[in-house]
C-alpha positions as CSV (number, residue, x, y, z in Angstrom):
1,X,-158.8,-36.8,64.7
2,X,-160.9,-33.8,64.5
3,X,-158.6,-31.6,66.6
4,X,-155.5,-32.9,64.3
5,X,-157.7,-31.9,61.3
6,X,-158.7,-29.1,63.1
7,X,-155.1,-27.4,64.1
8,X,-153.4,-28.9,59.6
9,X,-156.3,-26.1,58.4
10,X,-156.0,-23.2,61.2
11,X,-151.8,-23.8,60.6
12,X,-152.6,-23.7,56.5
13,X,-154.8,-20.8,56.6
14,X,-152.4,-18.2,58.2
15,X,-149.6,-19.4,56.2
16,X,-151.8,-18.8,53.4
17,X,-152.6,-15.1,54.7
18,X,-149.3,-14.3,55.9
19,X,-147.8,-14.8,52.3
20,X,-148.0,-12.0,50.5
21,X,-148.4,-11.7,46.4
22,X,-146.7,-9.6,45.5
23,X,-147.9,-8.4,41.8
24,X,-150.9,-7.9,44.4
25,X,-148.9,-4.8,45.6
26,X,-150.0,-2.3,43.0
27,X,-146.5,0.0,43.5
28,X,-144.3,-3.0,43.6
29,X,-141.8,-3.4,41.3
30,X,-140.1,-7.1,39.8
31,X,-138.2,-8.0,37.0
32,X,-141.4,-9.2,36.1
33,X,-144.4,-7.2,37.9
34,X,-144.9,-3.5,38.2
35,X,-148.0,-3.1,40.5
36,X,-150.2,-5.5,37.9
37,X,-148.3,-4.9,34.9
38,X,-146.6,-8.0,34.3
39,X,-144.1,-8.8,31.0
40,X,-146.8,-10.3,29.4
41,X,-149.5,-7.2,30.1
42,X,-150.9,-6.6,25.9
43,X,-152.1,-3.6,25.5
44,X,-155.8,-4.6,25.7
45,X,-155.5,-5.4,28.7
46,X,-154.6,-1.7,30.7
47,X,-157.6,-0.3,30.6
48,X,-158.7,-2.9,33.5
49,X,-155.9,-3.3,34.6
50,X,-155.7,0.7,35.6
51,X,-160.2,0.9,35.6
52,X,-159.8,3.3,38.4
53,X,-156.9,5.3,36.7
54,X,-156.6,7.2,33.1
55,X,-155.0,5.5,30.3
56,X,-153.7,8.2,27.7
57,X,-153.1,7.3,24.5
58,X,-151.8,9.5,21.3
59,X,-151.8,8.1,18.2
60,X,-152.1,11.1,15.9
61,X,-150.1,10.6,12.9
62,X,-147.8,7.6,14.1
63,X,-149.6,5.5,11.8
64,X,-147.9,7.1,8.7
65,X,-144.3,6.8,10.8
66,X,-144.6,3.5,12.5
67,X,-143.3,4.7,15.5
68,X,-143.7,3.2,19.2
69,X,-146.5,5.2,20.7
70,X,-146.0,6.0,24.6
71,X,-149.1,4.9,26.5
72,X,-149.8,7.8,29.7
73,X,-151.0,6.0,32.7
74,X,-152.5,8.5,35.6
75,X,-154.5,9.0,38.3
76,X,-158.0,9.7,38.3
77,X,-156.0,13.1,40.5
78,X,-154.4,14.0,37.7
79,X,-150.8,12.5,39.0
80,X,-148.5,11.0,36.3
81,X,-147.8,7.1,37.4
82,X,-145.7,5.4,34.6
83,X,-144.8,5.8,31.1
84,X,-145.9,2.3,28.8
85,X,-143.9,1.5,25.6
86,X,-145.4,-1.1,23.3
87,X,-143.9,-3.4,20.9
88,X,-145.3,-2.8,18.8
89,X,-147.6,0.5,17.7
90,X,-151.2,0.4,16.9
91,X,-151.6,-3.3,18.2
92,X,-153.9,-3.8,20.5
93,X,-152.4,-7.3,21.3
94,X,-148.4,-6.5,21.5
95,X,-147.2,-6.2,24.9
96,X,-145.1,-4.1,26.7
97,X,-141.5,-3.3,26.1
98,X,-140.5,-1.4,28.9
99,X,-141.9,1.0,31.8
100,X,-140.7,4.4,32.5
101,X,-141.5,4.9,36.7
102,X,-142.6,8.8,37.0
103,X,-144.4,8.3,40.8
104,X,-142.1,7.8,43.9
105,X,-144.8,5.0,45.2
106,X,-143.3,2.2,43.1
107,X,-140.7,0.9,44.9
108,X,-138.3,-2.8,44.0
109,X,-138.4,-5.2,46.7
110,X,-134.4,-3.5,47.5
111,X,-136.9,-0.4,48.0
112,X,-135.3,2.5,45.4
113,X,-137.4,4.6,43.0
114,X,-137.4,7.9,42.1
115,X,-136.1,9.3,44.9
116,X,-133.1,7.2,45.4
117,X,-130.0,8.4,44.9
118,X,-127.0,6.3,43.7
119,X,-125.8,5.0,46.5
120,X,-128.4,3.3,47.0
121,X,-128.5,1.7,43.7
122,X,-125.1,1.0,44.8
123,X,-125.6,-0.6,48.2
124,X,-128.8,-2.7,46.8
125,X,-127.8,-4.0,43.6
126,X,-124.5,-5.1,41.4
127,X,-124.7,-2.5,38.2
128,X,-124.1,-4.1,35.4
129,X,-123.1,-1.2,32.9
130,X,-122.6,3.0,33.1
131,X,-123.5,4.0,29.4
132,X,-121.9,7.4,29.5
133,X,-124.5,9.6,27.0
134,X,-124.1,13.4,25.8
135,X,-126.6,14.7,29.1
136,X,-126.6,11.7,31.3
137,X,-125.5,8.6,32.1
138,X,-127.6,5.2,32.2
139,X,-126.9,2.5,34.6
140,X,-128.5,-0.5,34.2
141,X,-128.9,-3.2,36.7
142,X,-129.6,-7.1,35.0
143,X,-131.2,-8.3,38.7
144,X,-134.4,-6.3,37.6
145,X,-134.1,-5.3,33.8
146,X,-134.2,-1.8,35.3
147,X,-132.4,1.3,34.0
148,X,-131.7,4.6,36.1
149,X,-131.1,7.8,34.5
150,X,-129.0,10.1,36.5
151,X,-128.5,14.1,34.5
152,X,-124.7,14.6,33.9
153,X,-125.2,17.7,36.1
154,X,-125.0,15.6,40.0
155,X,-121.3,14.7,38.2
156,X,-118.4,16.2,39.0
157,X,-117.8,19.1,36.2
158,X,-114.7,17.0,34.7
159,X,-116.8,13.8,33.9
160,X,-119.6,16.0,32.6
161,X,-118.0,16.8,28.8
162,X,-115.9,14.1,27.9
163,X,-118.5,11.2,26.1
164,X,-115.4,9.7,25.8
165,X,-114.7,8.7,29.5
166,X,-115.3,5.7,30.2
167,X,-117.3,6.0,34.0
168,X,-116.5,3.5,37.2
169,X,-119.7,3.6,39.9
170,X,-116.6,4.9,42.2
171,X,-116.6,7.8,40.4
172,X,-120.4,8.3,40.2
173,X,-121.4,10.6,43.7
174,X,-123.5,8.9,46.0
175,X,-125.8,11.6,46.3
176,X,-126.3,11.9,42.6
177,X,-130.5,11.8,42.3
178,X,-132.5,9.9,39.9
179,X,-134.0,11.1,37.0
180,X,-135.5,8.1,35.5
181,X,-136.0,4.7,36.0
182,X,-137.5,2.6,33.6
183,X,-138.1,-1.6,34.0
184,X,-137.5,-3.4,30.3
185,X,-138.9,-6.4,29.4
């Protein structure tokens, strides 16, 4: 009986130690997590979450125009990691609505980062929508609530200037690089 109980405890310990928590990886990107941030993280919690990093808030003048102020996260060495946009400006209880991922160490479960190309995105995820903007296209992936911005300089010349053109994923070169990688909550 003691041996059976001991074996069950050892098996349980092995199973729990082998299971990794996605939220504990400081650079993991999922639909509801970016490292230690979640879709329910409040602005007031940022100092504790990024205690080893620098949290920079720009508020001067925002109280008059009422715009959402971006919160920047830097490593102690000065390297920029993330840009966070709260749902409500100047409200410490507001949750984060979108995260612009700057640092290439942040990766999705399918290994997509700011260093990825359109070919990588297209192979890993189902493209939900492509928006044609003035200087860029925005590739949306609903599976992870992400949008990837690609500069139109990465596209063939025939596609750069027609904003009314409907762009199909087949038309985008596989080697087109990501300019911005954002997660929306």
